[in-house]
Backbone as numpy.savetxt, mean C-alpha at the origin, in Angstrom:
# Nx Ny Nz CAx CAy CAz Cx Cy Cz
9.09 -30.23 -9.41 8.30 -29.02 -9.50 9.13 -27.83 -9.63
8.61 -26.80 -10.31 9.36 -25.67 -10.44 8.58 -24.33 -10.15
9.00 -23.34 -9.44 8.26 -22.29 -9.04 8.91 -20.85 -9.05
8.75 -20.09 -9.80 9.21 -18.66 -9.96 8.35 -17.74 -9.76
8.28 -17.37 -8.41 7.20 -16.27 -8.09 7.76 -15.35 -7.09
7.71 -14.11 -6.89 8.13 -13.17 -6.16 7.18 -11.97 -5.50
7.40 -11.99 -4.29 6.40 -10.98 -3.58 7.31 -9.87 -2.85
7.25 -8.99 -3.14 8.04 -7.67 -2.48 7.13 -6.53 -2.25
7.52 -5.84 -0.86 6.74 -4.73 -0.37 7.89 -3.90 -0.22
7.86 -2.54 -0.73 8.99 -1.69 -0.47 8.74 -0.45 -0.83
9.66 0.51 -1.26 9.65 2.04 -1.84 10.17 1.98 -2.98
9.79 2.92 -3.76 10.44 3.35 -5.00 11.69 4.29 -4.81
12.82 3.58 -5.46 13.76 4.27 -5.13 13.99 5.43 -6.46
13.27 5.49 -7.31 13.29 6.58 -8.35 11.77 6.64 -9.03
11.58 7.75 -9.72 10.59 7.88 -10.53 10.45 6.81 -11.65
9.01 6.44 -11.96 8.85 5.59 -12.90 9.27 5.65 -14.43
9.88 5.15 -15.20 10.21 5.41 -16.56 9.25 4.70 -17.54
8.59 5.34 -18.20 7.73 5.03 -19.27 8.17 4.66 -20.65
8.20 3.76 -21.24 8.53 3.92 -22.69 7.56 3.05 -23.56
7.81 2.96 -24.80 6.85 2.25 -25.75 7.67 1.21 -26.65
7.34 0.04 -26.75 7.92 -0.74 -27.94 7.52 -0.29 -29.34
8.49 -0.65 -30.35 7.97 -0.16 -31.75 6.42 -0.63 -32.05
5.97 -1.57 -31.46 4.73 -1.87 -31.97 3.62 -1.11 -31.10
4.15 -0.31 -29.98 3.18 0.67 -29.34 2.70 -0.01 -27.94
3.48 -0.93 -27.25 2.92 -1.44 -26.15 3.98 -0.86 -25.12
3.04 -0.25 -23.98 3.67 0.43 -23.03 4.75 -0.51 -22.12
5.64 -0.16 -21.45 6.57 -0.94 -20.74 7.11 0.18 -19.77
7.02 -0.13 -18.40 7.49 0.88 -17.39 8.74 0.08 -16.43
9.66 0.72 -16.09 10.82 0.04 -15.34 10.84 1.30 -14.00
11.19 0.66 -12.97 11.54 1.38 -11.73 12.36 0.38 -10.80
12.75 1.08 -9.81 13.56 0.39 -8.68 12.84 0.25 -7.35
12.87 -0.92 -6.73 12.02 -0.97 -5.20 13.16 -1.27 -4.32
13.14 -0.64 -3.25 14.15 -0.84 -2.13 13.41 -1.71 -1.07
13.98 -2.90 -0.54 13.18 -3.36 0.69 14.19 -3.46 1.71
13.76 -3.78 2.84 14.70 -3.78 3.94 14.28 -4.92 4.82
15.50 -5.75 5.21 15.43 -6.72 6.19 16.19 -6.29 7.39
15.38 -6.65 8.61 15.85 -6.38 10.06 15.69 -7.59 10.67
16.98 -7.78 11.81 17.19 -9.05 12.59 17.99 -8.38 13.48
18.09 -9.48 14.53 19.06 -9.36 15.40 19.99 -10.34 15.53
21.44 -9.95 15.64 22.70 -10.78 15.56 22.60 -11.59 16.97
23.58 -12.37 17.10 23.90 -13.38 18.08 24.19 -12.59 19.53
24.48 -11.18 19.43 24.82 -10.27 20.52 23.35 -9.44 20.75
22.16 -9.63 20.08 21.05 -9.04 20.25 21.04 -7.72 19.78
22.07 -7.23 18.83 22.11 -5.96 18.00 21.13 -6.14 16.98
20.57 -4.86 16.71 19.76 -4.96 15.63 20.51 -4.64 14.19
20.30 -5.44 13.25 20.96 -5.48 12.00 19.90 -5.10 10.99
20.35 -4.49 9.98 19.43 -4.11 8.81 20.17 -4.27 7.51
19.50 -4.80 6.60 20.12 -5.02 5.18 19.15 -4.52 4.24
19.60 -3.53 3.33 18.49 -3.09 2.10 18.95 -3.74 0.76
18.04 -4.39 0.27 18.10 -4.87 -1.20 17.42 -4.00 -2.05
17.91 -3.91 -3.33 17.47 -3.09 -4.38 16.90 -4.08 -5.55
15.61 -3.92 -5.90 14.92 -4.73 -7.21 14.54 -3.98 -8.24
15.06 -4.52 -9.40 14.66 -3.80 -10.88 13.13 -4.43 -11.03
12.52 -3.69 -11.23 10.80 -4.03 -11.66 10.50 -3.65 -13.27
9.86 -4.65 -14.05 9.41 -4.08 -15.29 7.87 -4.36 -15.17
7.18 -3.61 -15.75 5.80 -3.76 -15.72 5.33 -3.57 -17.46
4.43 -4.30 -17.77 3.83 -4.15 -19.15 2.51 -3.71 -19.29
2.28 -3.09 -20.60 0.65 -2.97 -20.78 0.08 -1.59 -19.93
-1.23 -1.68 -19.62 -2.12 -0.94 -19.10 -1.48 -0.67 -17.82
-0.93 -1.81 -17.15 -0.50 -1.84 -15.58 0.67 -0.60 -15.68
1.63 -0.78 -16.64 2.70 0.14 -16.91 2.37 1.65 -17.18
1.12 1.86 -17.53 0.69 3.30 -17.78 0.11 3.84 -16.30
-0.44 2.93 -15.59 -1.16 3.35 -14.42 -0.13 3.43 -13.22
1.21 2.84 -13.28 2.47 2.96 -12.55 2.87 4.45 -12.81
3.10 4.64 -14.07 3.67 5.89 -14.36 2.90 7.00 -14.09
1.53 6.89 -14.09 0.64 7.88 -13.59 0.55 8.13 -12.16
0.70 7.09 -11.36 0.54 7.31 -10.13 1.51 7.01 -8.97
2.60 6.37 -9.28 3.81 6.31 -8.75 4.80 7.32 -8.74
5.62 7.44 -7.86 6.77 8.27 -7.84 7.79 7.93 -6.63
9.08 8.35 -6.85 10.05 8.10 -5.90 9.48 8.40 -4.43
9.89 7.11 -3.72 9.54 7.32 -2.18 8.15 6.48 -1.81
7.18 6.29 -2.92 5.86 5.55 -2.76 5.92 4.09 -2.19
5.03 3.70 -1.51 5.02 2.45 -0.75 4.35 1.49 -2.01
4.93 0.31 -2.33 4.27 -0.43 -3.44 4.31 -2.14 -2.93
3.42 -2.95 -3.42 3.25 -4.16 -3.49 3.64 -4.94 -4.72
4.62 -5.48 -5.00 4.77 -6.15 -6.35 4.67 -7.73 -6.29
4.01 -8.35 -7.15 3.87 -9.87 -7.42 4.34 -10.03 -8.84
5.13 -11.03 -8.74 5.67 -11.20 -10.36 6.49 -12.67 -10.37
7.42 -12.55 -11.34 8.40 -13.59 -11.57 9.76 -13.02 -11.87
10.53 -13.96 -11.64 12.15 -13.21 -12.12 12.62 -13.73 -13.40
13.16 -12.83 -14.00 13.78 -12.94 -15.32 15.26 -12.53 -15.38
16.30 -13.25 -15.93 17.45 -12.53 -16.02 17.86 -12.30 -17.49
18.19 -11.03 -18.12 18.49 -10.84 -19.37 20.07 -10.68 -19.36
20.56 -10.95 -20.85 21.66 -11.10 -21.06 21.98 -10.26 -22.26
23.13 -9.44 -22.36 23.35 -8.57 -23.60 24.47 -8.20 -23.71
25.10 -7.61 -24.50 26.45 -7.09 -24.71 26.25 -5.55 -24.96
27.01 -4.71 -24.14 26.82 -3.17 -24.25 27.70 -2.87 -25.51
27.65 -1.46 -25.67 28.35 -0.81 -26.78 30.00 -1.04 -26.78
30.26 -1.02 -25.42 32.09 -1.45 -25.16 32.21 -2.81 -25.52
31.48 -3.63 -25.71 31.52 -5.22 -25.89 31.67 -6.10 -24.82
31.13 -5.52 -23.56 31.24 -6.28 -22.61 29.88 -6.95 -22.42
29.91 -8.18 -21.62 28.85 -8.97 -21.32 28.16 -8.44 -20.17
26.92 -8.08 -20.26 25.87 -7.61 -19.39 24.65 -8.62 -18.84
24.52 -8.55 -17.59 23.43 -9.34 -16.96 22.61 -8.50 -16.15
21.21 -8.61 -16.18 20.34 -8.05 -15.21 19.34 -8.71 -14.73
19.00 -8.91 -13.41 17.81 -9.91 -13.08 16.87 -8.71 -12.56
15.75 -9.11 -13.20 14.40 -7.98 -13.25 13.25 -8.83 -12.35
12.35 -8.11 -11.83 11.03 -8.89 -11.52 10.15 -8.29 -12.64
9.43 -9.16 -13.44 8.55 -9.10 -14.26 7.07 -9.05 -13.29
6.67 -7.91 -13.31 5.39 -7.60 -12.44 4.06 -8.29 -13.09
3.21 -8.78 -12.27 1.95 -9.41 -12.70 0.99 -8.98 -12.12
1.16 -8.26 -11.01 0.15 -7.60 -10.19 0.85 -6.56 -9.18
0.58 -5.45 -9.17 0.95 -4.24 -8.19 -0.40 -3.62 -7.52
0.05 -3.48 -6.32 -0.65 -2.51 -5.22 -0.10 -1.56 -5.15
-0.59 -0.28 -5.11 0.03 0.71 -4.79 -0.25 1.18 -3.16
0.72 1.60 -2.23 0.68 1.76 -0.85 -0.07 3.15 -0.75
-0.09 3.49 0.44 -0.70 5.00 0.81 0.46 5.92 0.66
-0.07 7.09 0.13 0.96 8.33 -0.09 1.19 8.56 1.25
2.26 9.04 1.56 2.83 9.54 2.87 1.78 10.68 3.54
1.33 11.73 2.77 0.41 12.60 3.01 -0.91 12.00 3.36
-1.33 10.84 2.74 -2.52 10.36 3.13 -2.44 9.62 4.52
-1.32 8.94 4.77 -1.06 8.16 6.02 -0.91 9.27 7.39
-0.28 10.23 6.90 -0.54 11.22 8.07 -1.76 11.73 8.27
-2.48 12.33 7.26 -4.06 12.63 7.37 -4.94 11.57 8.17
-4.65 10.48 7.79 -5.30 9.22 8.30 -4.90 8.98 9.89
-3.73 9.38 10.23 -3.22 9.09 11.48 -3.84 10.10 12.42
-3.73 11.58 11.76 -4.41 12.70 12.44 -5.91 12.47 12.80
-6.91 12.01 11.71 -8.03 11.70 12.12 -8.38 10.65 13.14
-7.56 9.63 12.98 -7.65 8.70 14.25 -7.36 8.93 15.45
-6.30 10.06 15.63 -6.05 10.51 16.84 -7.27 11.48 17.48
-7.63 12.30 16.58 -8.97 13.23 17.04 -10.01 12.29 17.64
-10.22 11.37 16.79 -11.55 10.37 17.14 -11.34 9.68 18.39
-10.13 9.36 18.53 -9.67 8.53 20.01 -10.00 9.73 21.11
-9.50 10.89 20.76 -9.51 12.02 21.85 -10.97 12.36 22.25
-11.79 12.67 21.22 -13.26 13.07 21.48 -14.17 12.06 22.25
-13.94 10.84 21.99 -15.03 10.12 22.61 -16.27 10.30 22.60
-16.71 10.35 21.34 -18.12 11.01 21.19 -19.32 9.88 21.77
-20.23 10.45 22.85 -21.16 9.66 23.55 -21.98 10.65 23.54
-23.34 10.15 22.60 -24.60 11.08 22.59 -25.31 11.13 23.84
-25.81 12.40 24.33 -26.62 12.32 25.61 -28.22 12.21 25.31
-28.60 11.32 25.78 -30.11 11.01 25.59 -31.10 11.32 26.70
-31.91 12.26 26.68 -32.75 12.38 27.87 -34.37 11.69 27.63
-34.49 10.79 28.45 -35.87 10.11 28.05 -36.85 10.44 29.10
-37.80 10.66 28.94 -38.91 10.86 29.63 -39.10 9.75 30.64
-39.86 9.94 31.89 -40.05 9.00 32.87 -40.69 7.59 32.08
-41.61 7.75 31.56 -42.37 6.50 30.85 -41.80 5.87 29.95
-40.54 6.45 29.28 -39.83 5.96 28.23 -38.56 5.27 28.55
-38.19 5.37 30.11 -37.11 4.73 30.62 -37.34 3.16 30.80
-36.19 2.44 30.35 -36.17 1.12 30.34 -36.30 0.32 31.56
-37.06 -0.58 32.01 -37.16 -1.28 33.15 -36.27 -2.68 32.76
-35.62 -2.84 33.81 -34.80 -4.34 33.78 -35.52 -5.29 33.24
-35.08 -5.72 32.03 -35.97 -7.02 31.47 -37.18 -6.41 30.46
-37.32 -5.38 30.48 -38.45 -4.99 29.61 -38.06 -3.88 28.67
-38.79 -3.88 27.39 -38.53 -2.66 26.39 -39.48 -1.89 26.45
-38.78 -0.51 26.16 -39.91 0.51 25.95 -40.07 1.05 24.82
-41.16 1.52 24.33 -41.25 2.14 22.90 -40.84 3.66 23.22
-39.93 4.04 22.23 -39.49 5.32 22.11 -40.19 5.98 20.86
-40.85 7.21 21.36 -41.41 7.96 20.31 -40.51 8.73 19.40
-41.27 9.17 18.26 -40.60 10.01 17.33 -40.07 11.29 18.05
-40.65 11.72 19.19 -40.12 13.06 19.71 -39.14 12.83 20.49
-38.52 11.61 20.89 -37.25 11.50 21.44 -36.03 11.84 20.94
-35.04 12.13 21.40 -33.76 12.85 20.90 -33.04 11.67 20.09
-33.51 10.34 20.60 -32.68 9.31 19.90 -33.16 9.26 18.31
-34.33 9.62 17.82 -34.75 9.85 16.78 -33.64 10.50 15.80
-32.89 11.59 16.42 -31.92 12.45 15.89 -30.54 12.17 15.69
-30.20 10.95 16.14 -28.86 10.42 16.21 -28.71 9.90 14.71
-27.63 10.52 14.15 -27.34 10.16 12.68 -26.60 8.89 12.49
-27.21 7.74 12.55 -26.55 6.44 12.00 -27.74 5.71 11.58
């Protein structure tokens, strides 16, 4: 059994480069940095960064060029391919790339900060609606009371 499948989550190290083949098919390329963090034998934090070349074809390439930029978070699913060629100086070159089959854009930094601000405000406010029920509308243990339309409960927006 053989398997050539790659999943990475990282950040773009440069803006997306969009090109077209002579037949008109779009192709985009960019680089993604991923980090690996671990503790060594002495319980010291270690970090290693890897850089991955990614190639995207077709409509997905156009979307990447439109919405992605350096620093954006991204999830890439694809397979590995190694290209070999000879450069203009006659040297043999190789390049291993991830050919993307599926991409999910991560949140923009500005969006993440705004979401965190909203979450913090909601946590601080602890919104609890105040409800004043008339004596005959109060609930007794084990029984349900009918609440009429005049009650403030009808005004709660949910």
